[in-house]
Structure formats: C-alpha cells, structure tokens
Backbone as JSON Lines, residues from 0, in Angstrom:
{"i":0,"aa":"X","n":[28.59,35.34,-66.3],"ca":[28.21,34.03,-65.84],"c":[26.74,33.73,-66.12]}
{"i":1,"aa":"X","n":[25.86,34.71,-65.9],"ca":[24.44,34.49,-66.14],"c":[24.16,34.23,-67.61]}
{"i":2,"aa":"X","n":[24.91,34.91,-68.47],"ca":[24.71,34.71,-69.9],"c":[25.06,33.27,-70.28]}
{"i":3,"aa":"X","n":[26.14,32.74,-69.74],"ca":[26.54,31.36,-70.02],"c":[25.49,30.37,-69.54]}
{"i":4,"aa":"X","n":[24.96,30.6,-68.35],"ca":[23.91,29.74,-67.82],"c":[22.65,29.8,-68.68]}
{"i":5,"aa":"X","n":[22.34,31.0,-69.13],"ca":[21.16,31.18,-69.99],"c":[21.34,30.41,-71.3]}
{"i":6,"aa":"X","n":[22.51,30.47,-71.89],"ca":[22.78,29.76,-73.14],"c":[22.67,28.26,-72.94]}
{"i":7,"aa":"X","n":[23.21,27.76,-71.85],"ca":[23.13,26.33,-71.55],"c":[21.68,25.91,-71.34]}
{"i":8,"aa":"X","n":[20.93,26.69,-70.59],"ca":[19.52,26.38,-70.33],"c":[18.73,26.4,-71.63]}
{"i":9,"aa":"X","n":[18.94,27.4,-72.46],"ca":[18.24,27.53,-73.72],"c":[18.53,26.32,-74.62]}
{"i":10,"aa":"X","n":[19.77,25.9,-74.68],"ca":[20.15,24.73,-75.46],"c":[19.46,23.47,-74.95]}
{"i":11,"aa":"X","n":[19.4,23.31,-73.64],"ca":[18.76,22.16,-73.01],"c":[17.27,22.11,-73.35]}
{"i":12,"aa":"X","n":[16.6,23.23,-73.25],"ca":[15.16,23.3,-73.53],"c":[14.9,22.99,-75.0]}
{"i":13,"aa":"X","n":[15.72,23.53,-75.89],"ca":[15.53,23.27,-77.32],"c":[15.66,21.79,-77.62]}
{"i":14,"aa":"X","n":[16.62,21.12,-77.0],"ca":[16.81,19.69,-77.24],"c":[15.61,18.89,-76.76]}
{"i":15,"aa":"X","n":[14.97,19.33,-75.7],"ca":[13.79,18.63,-75.19],"c":[12.58,18.8,-76.1]}
{"i":16,"aa":"X","n":[12.46,19.96,-76.73],"ca":[11.28,20.28,-77.5],"c":[11.38,19.92,-78.98]}
{"i":17,"aa":"X","n":[12.57,19.7,-79.48],"ca":[12.75,19.44,-80.91],"c":[12.44,17.98,-81.23]}
{"i":18,"aa":"X","n":[11.64,17.79,-82.26],"ca":[11.36,16.45,-82.77],"c":[12.65,15.93,-83.42]}
{"i":19,"aa":"X","n":[13.17,14.79,-82.97],"ca":[14.45,14.3,-83.49],"c":[14.43,13.96,-84.97]}
{"i":20,"aa":"X","n":[13.25,13.84,-85.57],"ca":[13.14,13.52,-87.0],"c":[12.9,14.75,-87.86]}
{"i":21,"aa":"X","n":[12.81,15.91,-87.26],"ca":[12.5,17.15,-87.97],"c":[13.78,17.81,-88.47]}
{"i":22,"aa":"X","n":[13.68,18.43,-89.64],"ca":[14.79,19.18,-90.2],"c":[15.24,20.24,-89.19]}
{"i":23,"aa":"X","n":[16.53,20.38,-89.01],"ca":[17.05,21.34,-88.03],"c":[17.94,22.35,-88.75]}
{"i":24,"aa":"X","n":[17.73,23.62,-88.47],"ca":[18.54,24.7,-89.03],"c":[18.91,25.63,-87.9]}
{"i":25,"aa":"X","n":[20.19,25.99,-87.83],"ca":[20.63,26.89,-86.78],"c":[21.76,27.76,-87.26]}
{"i":26,"aa":"X","n":[21.95,28.86,-86.58],"ca":[23.0,29.83,-86.9],"c":[24.11,29.69,-85.87]}
{"i":27,"aa":"X","n":[25.34,29.77,-86.34],"ca":[26.48,29.67,-85.45],"c":[27.44,30.82,-85.72]}
{"i":28,"aa":"X","n":[28.31,31.06,-84.77],"ca":[29.35,32.07,-84.9],"c":[30.68,31.39,-84.6]}
{"i":29,"aa":"X","n":[31.63,31.51,-85.53],"ca":[32.93,30.87,-85.29],"c":[33.79,31.75,-84.39]}
{"i":30,"aa":"X","n":[34.98,31.28,-84.08],"ca":[35.84,31.99,-83.12],"c":[36.33,33.34,-83.65]}
{"i":31,"aa":"X","n":[36.16,33.58,-84.95],"ca":[36.55,34.85,-85.55],"c":[35.37,35.82,-85.66]}
{"i":32,"aa":"X","n":[34.22,35.39,-85.21],"ca":[33.03,36.23,-85.24],"c":[32.23,36.13,-86.53]}
{"i":33,"aa":"X","n":[32.62,35.21,-87.42],"ca":[31.88,35.02,-88.66],"c":[30.61,34.21,-88.39]}
{"i":34,"aa":"X","n":[29.52,34.67,-88.97],"ca":[28.23,34.01,-88.8],"c":[28.01,33.06,-89.96]}
{"i":35,"aa":"X","n":[27.55,31.85,-89.65],"ca":[27.22,30.91,-90.71],"c":[26.02,30.07,-90.28]}
{"i":36,"aa":"X","n":[25.44,29.39,-91.25],"ca":[24.24,28.59,-91.04],"c":[24.56,27.13,-91.2]}
{"i":37,"aa":"X","n":[23.9,26.29,-90.42],"ca":[24.02,24.85,-90.54],"c":[22.62,24.26,-90.62]}
{"i":38,"aa":"X","n":[22.49,23.2,-91.41],"ca":[21.22,22.49,-91.53],"c":[21.51,21.0,-91.47]}
{"i":39,"aa":"X","n":[20.58,20.27,-90.88],"ca":[20.72,18.81,-90.77],"c":[19.35,18.17,-90.94]}
{"i":40,"aa":"X","n":[19.3,17.15,-91.79],"ca":[18.08,16.4,-92.0],"c":[18.26,14.99,-91.45]}
{"i":41,"aa":"X","n":[17.71,14.68,-90.29],"ca":[17.89,13.36,-89.68],"c":[17.28,12.24,-90.52]}
{"i":42,"aa":"X","n":[16.28,12.54,-91.33],"ca":[15.64,11.51,-92.14],"c":[16.6,10.97,-93.2]}
{"i":43,"aa":"X","n":[17.46,11.84,-93.75],"ca":[18.39,11.42,-94.79],"c":[19.83,11.31,-94.28]}
{"i":44,"aa":"X","n":[20.1,11.94,-93.13],"ca":[21.46,11.97,-92.6],"c":[22.33,13.01,-93.28]}
{"i":45,"aa":"X","n":[21.73,13.83,-94.14],"ca":[22.49,14.85,-94.88],"c":[22.56,16.14,-94.07]}
{"i":46,"aa":"X","n":[23.68,16.86,-94.26],"ca":[23.84,18.15,-93.6],"c":[24.45,19.13,-94.57]}
{"i":47,"aa":"X","n":[24.34,20.41,-94.24],"ca":[24.83,21.48,-95.1],"c":[25.24,22.65,-94.22]}
{"i":48,"aa":"X","n":[26.28,23.35,-94.63],"ca":[26.76,24.52,-93.91],"c":[27.13,25.59,-94.91]}
{"i":49,"aa":"X","n":[26.77,26.84,-94.62],"ca":[27.07,27.95,-95.52],"c":[27.03,29.27,-94.76]}
{"i":50,"aa":"X","n":[27.74,30.23,-95.28],"ca":[27.69,31.58,-94.74],"c":[26.47,32.33,-95.23]}
{"i":51,"aa":"X","n":[25.73,31.72,-96.14],"ca":[24.58,32.37,-96.75],"c":[23.28,31.67,-96.36]}
{"i":52,"aa":"X","n":[22.37,32.43,-95.81],"ca":[21.05,31.9,-95.46],"c":[20.32,31.44,-96.72]}
{"i":53,"aa":"X","n":[20.5,32.16,-97.81],"ca":[19.88,31.81,-99.08],"c":[20.35,30.45,-99.57]}
{"i":54,"aa":"X","n":[21.65,30.17,-99.44],"ca":[22.19,28.87,-99.84],"c":[21.54,27.74,-99.05]}
{"i":55,"aa":"X","n":[21.32,27.96,-97.77],"ca":[20.69,26.94,-96.93],"c":[19.26,26.69,-97.39]}
{"i":56,"aa":"X","n":[18.52,27.76,-97.7],"ca":[17.15,27.6,-98.19],"c":[17.13,26.84,-99.51]}
{"i":57,"aa":"X","n":[18.08,27.14,-100.39],"ca":[18.17,26.43,-101.67],"c":[18.47,24.95,-101.46]}
{"i":58,"aa":"X","n":[19.36,24.64,-100.5],"ca":[19.69,23.25,-100.2],"c":[18.45,22.5,-99.71]}
{"i":59,"aa":"X","n":[17.68,23.15,-98.84],"ca":[16.47,22.53,-98.31],"c":[15.47,22.28,-99.44]}
{"i":60,"aa":"X","n":[15.29,23.25,-100.32],"ca":[14.37,23.07,-101.44],"c":[14.79,21.91,-102.32]}
{"i":61,"aa":"X","n":[16.08,21.79,-102.61],"ca":[16.57,20.7,-103.44],"c":[16.4,19.36,-102.72]}
{"i":62,"aa":"X","n":[16.61,19.36,-101.43],"ca":[16.49,18.13,-100.65],"c":[15.09,17.55,-100.72]}
{"i":63,"aa":"X","n":[14.08,18.41,-100.7],"ca":[12.7,17.95,-100.65],"c":[11.99,18.03,-102.0]}
{"i":64,"aa":"X","n":[12.68,18.46,-103.01],"ca":[12.06,18.59,-104.34],"c":[11.74,17.23,-104.94]}
{"i":65,"aa":"X","n":[12.54,16.23,-104.66],"ca":[12.39,14.94,-105.32],"c":[11.83,13.91,-104.42]}
C-alpha cells in the first residue's frame, strides 16, 4: 500500500514541477514486464515510443535538427 501511495505522490509532484512546454521522456513497464520508453514534445504535438533508449535519443535529435 505504501508503495502505491508513493508512486501516486511522485507522479503528482512531477506534474506540478514539469514545464508543460518542455520535452517529456519517461520509461514505462507494460503488463508483461517489458520496459519501453516514451517521448512527447508538446511544442509539436509529436510523440514516440520504443523499447530502445537509443531510438528515443535519435528521434529527439531528428526532431530538433531542423
């Protein structure tokens, strides 16, 4: 129970501190235990998801290259 409360509190604090216009990248775990990465750019409305951290970095570089 404490772990669930901690996760909820941590999520709440992050939402308060994050600039809504800043690029957001986070790691998630699906119901099968697979880890994957998600990225979202509020300025462009584009998002990306991959099992590879390297792929996410490449997507970010391409997004801001031009």
